[in-house]
N, C-alpha and C positions, 0 to 999 in steps of 0.2 A: 053579441060577442062570441058566444059558443052556440054551435048548432045542436040543440038538444035532440032534434029528430035523428040526426046522424048517430048520436050516442045511443039512442033507443034502438036504432037499427043494428048497431054493433053488438049491443047486449043481446038482442034477439038472435043474432048469428052465433054468438058464443054459447048461449043457452041451448040452441038447436044442436050445435056441435057436441056439447057435453052430453046431451041426452042420447045422441047417436053413438057416441063413444062408449057410454054405459051399455048400450045394447050390443055393441061390438065385443066388449069385454065378456059379457055373458055368453055370446055365441062362441067366442074363442075358448072360453073356459070349458064349454061342452066338448069342443073338438079335442082339447088337451086331455080331458077325462077319458074320452073314447080311445085316444091314442094309447094312454096308459093301460086301458083294458085290453087292447089288442096285444100289446107287448107282454102283459102279465099272462094272458091266455096262451100265447105262443110259448112262453117259457114253461108253462105247465103242460104243454103239448095238448091243449084243448083247442084244436083247430076249428071245431064247430062253433064255439063261442067267439073265437077270433074272427071267423068268416062273417058272422052276424054283425059284429062290431065294425068290420071293414065296410060292409054294405051300408051301415048307418053313418059312418064317418064320411063316406063319399058324398052322401046326400047333404050332410051338414056343411061340408066344405063348399059344395056348389052354392048353397044358400049364403055362406059367409062371403064367397067371392062376389056374388050378386050384390050383396049389401055394400061391400067396399067399392065395387065398381060405380055404384050410385052416389057414393060419398068419397071422392078421391083422396081427401086428406086422411081418411081412416086407413087407407091402404098402407100408410107408413107408420101406423101406430105399433108399438111394441107387442101388444096383445095379439094382433093379427100375425105378426112375424113369428111369434112364439108358437101360435097354433099351427101355422103351415109347416114350420120346421118339425114339430112333433108329429104331424100328419105324415110328412115325408119319411121320418124315421120309422114310424109304426108300419107304414105300408111296405117300405123296403124290407123291413124285418120279416113281416108276415109272408110276403111273396118269396123271399129268399128261402125261408124255412119250409114253406109249403111246396114251392115249384123249383127251387134251386136257381132262381133267376133274380138278378138285381135290375129293377125297373129303371128306365131312363127318366129324365126330367120331363120329356115329352109325354111319356106314358102316364106320368103323374099329373101333368098339366100345371107345372110350377116353374117359376123363374129360376135362373141359375143359382143365385145366392141362397135361396131357400133350399134348393136341392143339395147344394154343397154343405150347408149347415146340418141338414138331416142325415146325409150319408156319413158325415164325420161322427155323428152320434150313433149311427148304426154299428160302428166298430166296437163300441162299448157293450152293446147287446150281444154281439157275436163273441166277444170275450167272455161274457157271462155264460153263454152256451158252452163255450170251450171248457171253462172251469167246472160247470155242473156235469158235463159229459165225462170229464176226466175223473171226477169223484165217483161216477157210476161205472167206471171201467170202459167207457166208450172212447177209446183212444183215437180211432179213425175220425170220429166227429170233431174231437178237439183239434186234431191236425188239420182237418178241412177248414175249420173256423180261422185258424192261424193263416192258412193259405189265402183265404178270402180277404182277410184284413191286410195281408201283404199286397194283394192285387189292388185294393182300394188305395192304400198308401202309395203304391207305385204309380198310380194315375195322378194322385193329388200332388205328388212331389214335383210334377212338371209345371205346376202353377207357381206364380210368384205372389203369394198372399202377403199383403201389407199388414200392419198392425190392425187389430180389430177382432171381432167375434169369430170370423172364419179362421183367422190365423191361430187364435187360442184353441179352437176345436181341432184344427189340423195338428197342432203341436201335441194335443192329447192322444192322437192316434199313435204317435211314436211311443208313448208310454204304454198304451194298450198292446201294441205290437211287441214291445220289450217283455211285458209280462207273459204274453203268449209264447214267445220264444223260450223263455225260462220254463214255462209249464211243459212245453213239448220236449225240451231237453231232459227234464226230470222224467217224463213218461218214457222216453227212449232209454234212459239210464236204468230205469226199473226193469225194462224188458231184458236187459243184458244179464 
């Protein structure tokens, strides 16, 4: 009546997927940890440590991508998405603060959705730089960060994001930008 061999095979498939998923979660956690290290180092202006972490994370993401390529279902797991999004944010932040350039999705080797999620998060880090710079009296840096967030927002406003994670992150840029506008206004008023 019931094909027990088929159930045995299905259980084997599920068990294999679960063990692969656990490996993915560990690899993704490592990428997220390195991303945080890069961001933390850049905020402390420790570009040497940030550079080492950038080199390490690139290798880890190559391994992560190979792993998901061999296990197609894992590509859509939340832990993979979170890791790549954090990777994008960290590298965008590092290269912008180090070279004054915002990398493209092609330069990062990521898909559009992951890039957009990461660049939306970048604006929060730029806002932190602006606030920290303003408290140190580095008005020009704070103004520059506001300008960059405005440019990012100006590009993203051209999209028609539906409800979802990208939309929520995009909406948060408006709040980041508003805070930066207020900060820059206060800085200009102090100068007068």
